[in-house]
N, C-alpha and C positions, 0 to 999 in steps of 0.2 A: 504494500498499500504507500502510494507518494506521501512523505512528508508534509505536502503544503496542505493538507486535511486535517491538520494537525495543526496551522496556525496559530488560535485562540486556543490551544490545551496544554497543559501543565505540563512541564520538566517530565522525563523520568524521573525523577528524584522526589519531585512534588506529589506524580501520582505511588507511586511508592509509600512515602510517608502518610499519605492519604489513604493508603489499602489497610497500613500495620492501625492505623487509628482506627478502622470502623473493624477489623480483625479483633483487636483487641476488648471495640465494643462488645462484638459478638460471643467474646467468651467468655464476658462477665456477666453476660445476657442467658449463660447456656441453662442453668435453669427456668429459665422462663423462656423456651423457645417454643410454645406454644402461644406466645403474645405478638403482637401488631406490632412493637418496639422491636422485636428481637427479628421477625420477616422485612420489617424496614431494615436495618442494619445490614440484613443477610442481603437484601435487593443489594444496599450499597457494594456489600465486598464484590459481589458478584460483579457487580456494573466493572468496579475497579480495578479486579484482573483480567475483565476482559480487553478493556481500554489502555493496563499495560501488554498483555500478548500483541493487540493492534498496532505498538509502538512501535515507530522506526526510529534504531537510534541513527542520530546524524554526525557522530564521531564516537574514536575509540572510547574517549568516558564516559556515553553514557551505556555505551555495548559494554563495557567492565560493572556501568552501575546493574542493569540488567541483567545481566549474567549472576552480580553476586546476590540479587536477589530472589533467581528461581532456585539455588544452591541454598540459600537459605531455608527457601520453602521445601523444598528436598530433604535437606538434614532434618530440618523440624519433624517431618513428617513419617520419617525412620527411628525416628528416636536418637541419633545418633548412630545407628550399627552402620553404615557407611562411612562412618566418619572420615575413614583415611582417603575412599575412594574422594569425596567431596573437596577433600586436602589438597591431595592432587589436583583437580581439577583446576581451586582456587588460585594454587600457585603457577598452574599452566598458561589462563588467562593472565593472570596479576602482569608474569614474566612476555608474555607477549603483547599485550596492551601496554604495558609501558612502554617498548619497544619500540612500538608503532608511534605511540605520539611521543617520544623522542624523535622519531625520524620526521613527525611534522612539523616539529616544532625546532629541531635544533637543539636542542638542550637535554643533556647525561641526567639520571635518574639510577 
């Protein structure tokens, strides 16, 4: 999806922050899962996750932000069972994204 349809949409980091807030609210309401408030927060969480999934990163930093977000979700869902795999992937992303950013900016890191 082209980035042009996201001109007035929040950045990846802002969408992720909004998602985490909604997710935290939903977890706080888990005992009230049949209430209208829970369903409203659940819809917000679903909408935000869909927005994040459609988000097209414009640079390596946004890519890293999105990749870390998905790794956090995966790690949370499996209870850390595959933490070593997540850590390896995080290192790979950080190493190569940093190299790409450095080559774009000409800065060392």
